[in-house]
Structure formats: C-alpha cells, structure tokens
C-alpha positions as CSV (number, residue, x, y, z in Angstrom):
1,M,-33.5,-15.4,127.7
2,M,-32.0,-14.2,124.5
3,D,-34.4,-11.3,124.3
4,D,-33.5,-10.3,127.8
5,I,-29.8,-10.2,127.0
6,F,-30.4,-8.1,123.9
7,D,-32.6,-5.7,125.9
8,R,-29.9,-5.2,128.5
9,L,-27.1,-4.8,125.9
10,F,-29.2,-2.3,124.0
11,Q,-29.8,-0.1,127.0
12,P,-28.5,3.4,126.4
13,F,-25.5,4.7,128.3
14,E,-25.8,7.6,130.7
15,P,-25.3,10.9,128.8
16,G,-22.2,11.5,130.9
17,E,-20.7,8.2,129.6
18,V,-20.9,9.3,126.0
19,H,-17.9,11.1,124.6
20,W,-17.5,13.3,121.5
21,R,-14.6,13.6,119.0
22,L,-14.1,16.0,116.2
23,T,-14.1,14.3,112.8
24,A,-14.0,17.4,110.5
25,L,-13.0,21.0,110.9
26,D,-14.0,24.3,109.3
27,L,-11.4,26.5,110.9
28,A,-12.6,29.6,108.9
29,S,-15.9,29.5,110.7
30,G,-14.6,28.2,114.0
31,R,-16.7,25.1,113.8
32,G,-16.3,21.3,113.6
33,L,-18.3,18.2,113.2
34,A,-18.5,16.1,116.4
35,L,-19.4,12.4,116.6
36,A,-20.6,10.6,119.7
37,Y,-18.9,7.5,120.9
38,V,-18.4,5.3,124.0
39,D,-15.1,4.3,125.5
40,A,-14.0,0.6,125.1
41,R,-13.8,0.3,128.9
42,D,-17.5,1.2,129.2
43,V,-18.3,-1.4,126.6
44,M,-16.4,-4.0,128.7
45,D,-18.3,-2.9,131.8
46,R,-21.6,-3.4,130.0
47,L,-20.5,-6.9,128.9
48,D,-19.4,-7.8,132.4
49,V,-22.7,-6.7,133.8
50,V,-24.9,-8.4,131.2
51,A,-22.9,-11.6,130.4
52,G,-20.7,-11.8,133.5
53,P,-16.9,-11.5,133.3
54,E,-16.7,-15.2,132.3
55,G,-19.6,-14.9,129.8
56,W,-17.9,-13.1,127.0
57,Q,-14.6,-13.1,125.1
58,C,-13.0,-11.6,122.0
59,R,-10.4,-12.7,119.5
60,Y,-8.6,-10.8,116.8
61,S,-7.5,-11.5,113.2
62,H,-6.4,-9.5,110.2
63,A,-8.1,-9.3,106.8
64,E,-7.4,-7.0,103.8
65,G,-5.5,-4.5,105.9
66,K,-8.2,-4.4,108.7
67,T,-8.2,-5.6,112.2
68,V,-11.2,-7.9,112.8
69,C,-12.6,-8.5,116.3
70,E,-14.9,-11.5,116.9
71,L,-16.9,-10.9,120.0
72,G,-18.5,-14.0,121.6
73,L,-21.2,-14.2,124.3
74,R,-22.2,-17.4,126.1
75,V,-26.0,-17.7,125.8
76,A,-27.7,-20.8,127.3
77,G,-24.4,-22.6,127.5
78,E,-23.4,-21.9,123.9
79,W,-21.0,-19.4,122.4
80,L,-22.5,-17.0,119.9
81,W,-20.2,-14.8,117.8
82,K,-20.5,-11.5,115.9
83,A,-17.6,-9.7,114.2
84,D,-16.6,-6.4,112.7
85,G,-13.4,-4.7,111.7
86,A,-11.6,-1.4,111.6
87,G,-8.5,0.1,109.9
88,D,-5.7,1.9,111.7
89,T,-6.5,5.2,113.4
90,D,-4.4,8.3,113.3
91,V,-3.4,7.9,117.0
92,E,-1.6,4.7,118.1
93,A,-2.5,2.9,115.0
94,E,-2.5,-0.7,116.2
95,K,-4.1,0.0,119.6
96,G,-6.7,2.2,117.9
97,A,-7.6,-0.5,115.4
98,L,-8.0,-3.1,118.2
99,S,-10.2,-0.7,120.2
100,D,-12.3,0.4,117.2
101,A,-12.8,-3.2,116.0
102,F,-13.9,-4.3,119.5
103,K,-16.4,-1.4,119.7
104,R,-17.8,-2.1,116.2
105,A,-18.2,-5.8,117.1
106,A,-20.0,-4.7,120.2
107,V,-22.4,-2.6,118.1
108,R,-23.3,-5.8,116.3
109,W,-24.6,-7.0,119.7
110,G,-26.5,-3.7,120.1
111,I,-24.1,-1.9,122.5
112,G,-24.2,1.8,121.7
113,R,-25.9,1.2,118.4
114,Y,-28.4,4.0,119.0
115,L,-25.5,6.5,118.8
116,Y,-25.3,5.8,115.0
117,G,-28.7,7.4,114.7
118,I,-27.4,10.7,116.1
119,G,-24.9,11.4,113.3
120,P,-22.3,14.1,113.3
121,V,-23.2,17.4,115.0
122,W,-21.8,20.9,114.2
123,V,-20.2,22.5,117.2
124,A,-18.2,25.6,118.0
125,L,-14.5,25.2,118.5
126,D,-12.7,26.3,121.7
127,P,-10.9,29.6,121.0
128,A,-8.4,28.7,123.6
129,A,-7.1,26.0,121.2
130,D,-5.5,28.8,119.1
131,D,-2.3,28.5,121.1
132,G,-1.2,25.7,118.8
133,S,-2.8,22.8,120.6
134,A,-5.2,20.5,118.8
135,P,-8.7,21.9,118.0
136,A,-11.2,21.1,120.7
137,I,-15.0,21.5,121.3
138,A,-15.9,24.7,123.0
139,P,-16.9,23.9,126.7
140,R,-20.2,25.7,126.3
141,E,-21.3,23.1,123.7
142,F,-21.3,20.2,126.1
143,A,-24.7,21.0,127.7
144,R,-26.3,21.0,124.2
145,L,-24.6,17.7,123.3
146,R,-25.9,16.1,126.5
147,R,-29.4,17.2,125.5
148,I,-28.9,15.6,122.1
149,I,-27.9,12.4,123.8
150,G,-30.8,12.5,126.2
151,A,-33.2,13.0,123.3
152,A,-31.8,10.1,121.5
153,T,-32.1,7.7,124.5
154,G,-35.7,8.7,124.9
155,I,-36.8,7.3,121.5
156,P,-39.3,4.4,122.2
157,R,-38.7,1.1,120.6
158,K,-41.6,-0.6,118.9
159,S,-42.8,-4.0,120.1
160,S,-42.7,-6.9,117.7
161,A,-46.4,-6.9,117.4
162,Q,-46.6,-3.2,116.6
163,A,-43.8,-3.5,114.0
164,K,-45.6,-6.4,112.3
165,R,-48.9,-4.4,112.2
166,D,-47.0,-1.5,110.7
167,G,-45.3,-3.7,108.1
168,D,-41.9,-2.3,109.0
169,F,-39.9,-5.3,107.8
170,E,-41.7,-5.4,104.5
171,Y,-41.3,-1.7,104.0
172,W,-37.5,-1.7,104.5
173,S,-37.1,-5.0,102.5
174,A,-39.0,-3.4,99.6
175,R,-36.8,-0.2,99.8
176,L,-33.6,-2.3,99.7
177,E,-34.9,-4.5,96.9
178,A,-35.9,-1.4,94.8
179,E,-32.4,0.0,94.6
180,D,-30.2,-0.8,91.7
181,T,-27.2,1.5,92.4
182,L,-24.7,1.5,95.3
183,E,-25.3,5.2,95.8
184,G,-29.0,4.7,96.2
185,L,-28.5,1.6,98.4
186,G,-26.1,3.6,100.6
187,A,-28.8,6.3,101.2
188,V,-31.4,3.7,102.1
189,G,-28.8,2.0,104.4
190,R,-28.2,5.2,106.3
191,D,-31.9,5.7,106.7
192,L,-32.2,2.1,107.9
193,K,-29.4,2.5,110.4
194,R,-31.3,5.3,112.0
195,A,-34.5,3.4,112.0
196,L,-33.2,0.3,113.6
197,Y,-33.1,1.8,117.0
198,N,-36.9,2.1,116.9
199,L,-37.4,-1.5,115.6
200,P,-37.5,-4.7,117.7
201,H,-34.3,-6.6,118.1
202,A,-35.6,-9.5,116.1
203,F,-35.7,-7.3,113.0
204,H,-32.1,-6.1,113.1
205,E,-30.1,-9.0,111.8
206,P,-32.6,-10.0,109.0
207,L,-32.6,-6.4,107.8
208,E,-28.8,-6.1,108.0
209,N,-28.6,-9.3,106.0
210,A,-31.1,-8.0,103.5
211,Y,-28.9,-4.9,103.0
212,L,-25.8,-7.1,102.4
213,L,-27.7,-9.3,99.9
214,A,-28.9,-6.2,98.0
215,R,-25.3,-5.0,97.8
216,E,-24.2,-8.3,96.5
217,R,-27.0,-8.2,93.9
218,I,-26.0,-4.7,92.7
219,L,-22.3,-5.6,92.5
220,G,-23.1,-8.8,90.7
221,A,-25.2,-6.9,88.1
222,Q,-22.4,-4.4,87.6
223,W,-19.8,-7.1,87.1
224,T,-22.1,-8.8,84.5
225,V,-22.5,-5.5,82.6
226,H,-18.7,-4.9,82.7
227,S,-17.9,-8.4,81.6
228,A,-20.4,-8.2,78.7
229,A,-18.8,-4.9,77.6
C-alpha cells in the first residue's frame, strides 16, 4: 500500500500545470534564468486525489527565522509526517513562506520532486516588459519550456531489482562518504538530487539521510580542527 501511495504522489504533473518564475536577470543580454514550480493548489489537489481530503493535514511552526511545515499523511490508519521549511519571500512575505514551506514538505513526499532535476533554464525576456513593468518570460519561450518539462517526465524510474543489480545505493553512499569538504559534498548532493528521480522510492530517504550524516561528519571535523587551533 505504501509503495502505491508513493507511486501516485510521484506522478509527474501535466506540462501545462507546471509554471515558471524568473530567479535571475541579465538585462544587458535580454535573458533570465527561469525555474519550474507547481502551484500550492495543485499540490493540494494531488493530496486530495491520493490520500483523500480527510487523509492529509499540515501544521506550521517557526524555527530560526524559517516557517516550517509538517505534512502528515494517514497510511494504513497511522499518521506519517515529513517536514521542511522556507524563509520569507519577496512578495507577501508571511503568505509566501507558508506556501513555500508547504510545497517543500510535499517534495519530501515526492510531489513534484522531479522538477528539481530540471534546474534553472536560460530564457529570453519579453521586450514588452520595457514599459516599466516587471521583467517577464518571452511568450515564444513557453513552447520550448513545455518540451523541457515533457522530456523530464519521460525519464524512466529504475525498479528496485535493477537498482540493486547496478549498485546504485552503494555508489551514492561511497560518493557521499568520500567527501571531506562542504563544497564537495554540495556538488555530490546536487548530482544526487537529479539522480533520485531515476531511483526507486525505497532509496530516497536512506540516501537523503546519508547526505545529512555526511554533512554532520564534515561539520564535526571542522569544529574539532577549529577547537584544536
């Protein structure tokens, strides 16, 4: 039952349900970096369909200046929880933090996680935005962006048996263990985030935990060196 729920949560959204926002601008070249995302309402719809309106809930708290969302799903009569947080956004700070924290917690459950593998995409800016309005993506770019989303959703996910034969868990665990700097670990983490969409669901949480343990190990070693100095 758990695997079935994860499979349904992980299902890609229709390309038309994926939105794009500009995260960086190069006004001199008329280009910007666009990032794919899904609206919080679409995430709610996915939860309603998979878990039922009565089968999920969320609660919020604050920690170290961040809004934390705990997203719970009822599975086999028990509530299971995953959490993530976000800081204030530039627009409607409190509302934006609540929405971002909710969507990040949903990613912990697999909803829209494949979008992280796409990364930012350079796009042309709309010349019509020169009238003083906020920069926007040129309309002609959206056909290309839909193709990018379509290509990402077509990536096949390995079965558990195939991943075991390929030694994927051992490979990523060894890469994480081999790093001794936060910069190197961050690079491996970005590679791992892209690779997770191809790996079976059972591998996700153990590898995410392995990354966190590697980070704690590196920070602990740095603290020891600093204290000795």
